[in-house]
Steps between C-alpha positions, in 0.01 A plus 500: 500500500290783351483316166357191678241719678388658167485157331284364782267802479463448122416130551234593750368772272480254203310252718256778592446583134445132414247468778312800359457320165266231633156542337166430676271366224157620608261401213263793533563662162361392165560612144726428204818699561662823630387797300800697370522875577268472795724606783724806559787599724402755768820576693780588511461725197731463205843660516495483884830502683506319836804517725492240774540653842740313729348669801157340438581146391157369601306770310303341213504573131155425353429443131136512393298406197139426400361146470498308178177346363521124564401221264536120559423326829831602646585800719731774364833557662729796441868576511715803451746465217778728377811528284771747481419805286552419134435123531210291387239465781389164354839374625461645850772441752336659798184353654315515830159340587202709606370500857268222631685222315479692179125564500496861617524802271788638714863415565626607839870463581710664769787717404743262658376198302500700178856612572599135539314402185685769300829374648411150382455648151850651498411860580803626699483658847355858467449429134195564278325309227256633238223256426208453267231312687145370474257257662439148368165328563477124468225238530737210471452467130511856369729786596398857417690825565342820615458741214747733685880479508648751745849628570642480855842591643589323829800595708631263766567601863747782540464718810151577636289698735156427651193695379391791717240772520494874571374634834495872445434771431173367369391619152446877513204574270431852608781751442726565793663842524864496606767762568789423255745672724422312820777285652289414802180375337534160331335197347570163670497218255469150650468149369523135598845348525613277220719198586788390268546139384684272745865596478421786265624862522318735746204686360539871415207724420422786265182709486411568136287796389326528157236732355146378564453426128865388457676169533738369765727374221573868438459666844555861595752408769571251781637538849676253724318421824628609840824350640664491157214296356483237777181619677147425383417869537591839350466836670493762223461872579276719287812680382671174391191394308463843340863518407483154339201616295682818397804301394279288272319774305205522731567858608170675422377577855157609370416146398407197710752221498296182447738218592512132576759318702616143555792330667778272368654235724838415353701189590809450286372504140140440603246792500170431683237766452237576768174324412312839484583858419341805667404835365572838640386842378682803638496872435816685611430836661721741697294715730552825678251728678397847604320571827376836618230758534464599138210611283217257549658329807395597841752303700818298481442138411801278509278192451339649189777707336504625143719286278713707262650436161825302454727657237569225251765688306839328464693516823212638698278205572458434874703817564276784379126555579271792429142620506292804382313630806238770539627690800370795697718748681626348821424140404761263656612156395776249527634200294482149633658176381263260680127511536403494865848586630555841648873414538550472118465871428707755309478853628691823430852519649598825330433704184269763359330623178369163410820296547567313821740245655324196648572155638343188627321565828663841508378860507312635797227687307280463196507635144257783423415764232432870543240547227204313342585308187581172327846376594721221379663346807796273439723293726834374372627226734830471320589857595276542808335794333139633494381745234168695526430681173214675322491247219195316363429312174416716200441436130744582227470423128304568189193599705688825590545816299783521428554127509741320741562825687669435834438859605124466462418157637125446555407446859177325594299436814629290793205264546671338799842424630692343206214558253463781240247579227548713193273632225674571167396590147576217257399349170545140619856459371713744693792367702605598853689400813476588865770723652508627858759776449591754234788325322609156377773446762410186703854397596450527878214417739445869583476606133223459244305180467372406148230236443396328181324193376635152570543363156416146614206594719290787369324670782807474728753777558880463514784753497567646257279272282351565158260758360132464591211583269226735623212289369210743524373757256452798530588469868691226682483414872844381617568344841836439667423234762730396779224370722681167492855607574640175361336540159472849357221533243349744257169539315410705202151524353258747339383760758137604536280674756121456513215604725283223634192511716122559496569870454639417150352367181674165534380426852705259717572257214884511466483372147232741373579681176337819628738564788626860460869507414739782605788637281854507617645853542856413604683504836257240642178701431189364335209722406145476350262778417120523460447157661134439595469395864174419683417673822480308836711220337859394533811415302870418518797471265577177310841439348426186303180360359384153593648490846466672837872440583599852392284791624519818690258655752514777750678493835195664655189329632225391259344678317823699459505869401576625151855596589754297696775245499498155339610162614484146347155351562377815674152627571232588244468868404152650532329727246230727648350647187446366144704682239810502271828510688875532455685223678875501573721246671874540569662162553832648599369747757220263600214754470172537318245773437153514339358841385 
């Protein structure tokens, strides 16, 4: 019975093709013949592979070409012709007329009709055929081929799935920050359902991820959708996404992950891709906080806590966090896991001498220090320990005498919490590292921390890292900068100190060659002697010519006295009487004097 049905369908299909071959002779064209080489194939492109989709039998396949230049008083008609690869196209065995009774420059055929046509040509069920094809133009007397001959592979109906689109998340252009350890935060991927061909296997889905500049033919990874691949959705926690990236060599948490994703609908041996793909840019960050009444903070602010530094050493990430804090005697603080949540704190349960037991939402009191100083505060969640130690970054290397001396590490000035500045003698080639202890033992979170240059990203610090070059000569200004706790940085440049203002020869022009320059004395002190200053005028200190970004002034009101304390961008210092003066500034002790 099925053979009779197929035979009948082929007879009907043959009659349709015969009907398409009737020509409407509209004598509106004049000339002497069809010009050869005047029309080209447009689509599909050569070497295309088209698999017919059993789930979309009425979907059209459209072949396009440009019009030929006509000649005699007869209209041009077109047909698609083809042979199997390796055969002579002049002896074509495949042919289909163009649309509009052969007069259009397109051929439109449904996938079902094309499947029947291939069957009539002996292509087996689910089989493929490789063709060489072209377009023939005819005016009834002359037949001319397009100057193109293209390759095309056609595959008959196998299984199939209907086309579908993505719903969300929509393309993420700006970078989203995610916690790679979170099992409660998640992305919800959703898309339109795809329907299998009648009688075909049920559709299963996979979400496929690739690098933004990569190719889905070589993806990073793919994940089955919810309900063992049956649902048109995938709930993926931040941790699952991060772990998948780590497992596929995307484990540098200091870098953005610029990704794109698409979905496969799979029915039997048919793979239908979503008709679009979406981008997503993420930056993975684990965050922990300190809240308290510490130097510079007048009150406890759980909604604006200080984010501290995640330890990225092997085995410590998301477990150990630390910060370098400027603390005064009696300052109190506490660790918190979640911004805005007083119930996510870690307080002291027991302990003394800088080592304490702690726990989530445990400890009735706060941590505190007995003396002013800079402290490294560390929380180790894997051991429920807190360490409060007199450690701060220092400089060790060829800029010391003797060199690389752990017993004489150079300490600088704490510019702010998690930021330190150093002045060192250098010839522009000397190497150094940062070290916050007095040894090279960094095996445990409560021991020394060593920082060096990230070999792939100069300007960034990693532990232990490579040697850094003190770039300035004869003095280098070095900065250890943890202002962004997720990306530790350093700077190294030539150090200078100038006077600028209408009391000086250079005036207020920050690029003037006549700005008086001080000489470095060591230990953070700069000094200049016999500097002419004009009475009733003012000046301040400039660290770098050509910019106002780096300058010191007095902490006093303007015009400030000739002796006092300095601060970044502070007040102008007044000069009462014209004369030659000695000027000193101590960047470490934050003082100045003019005499």
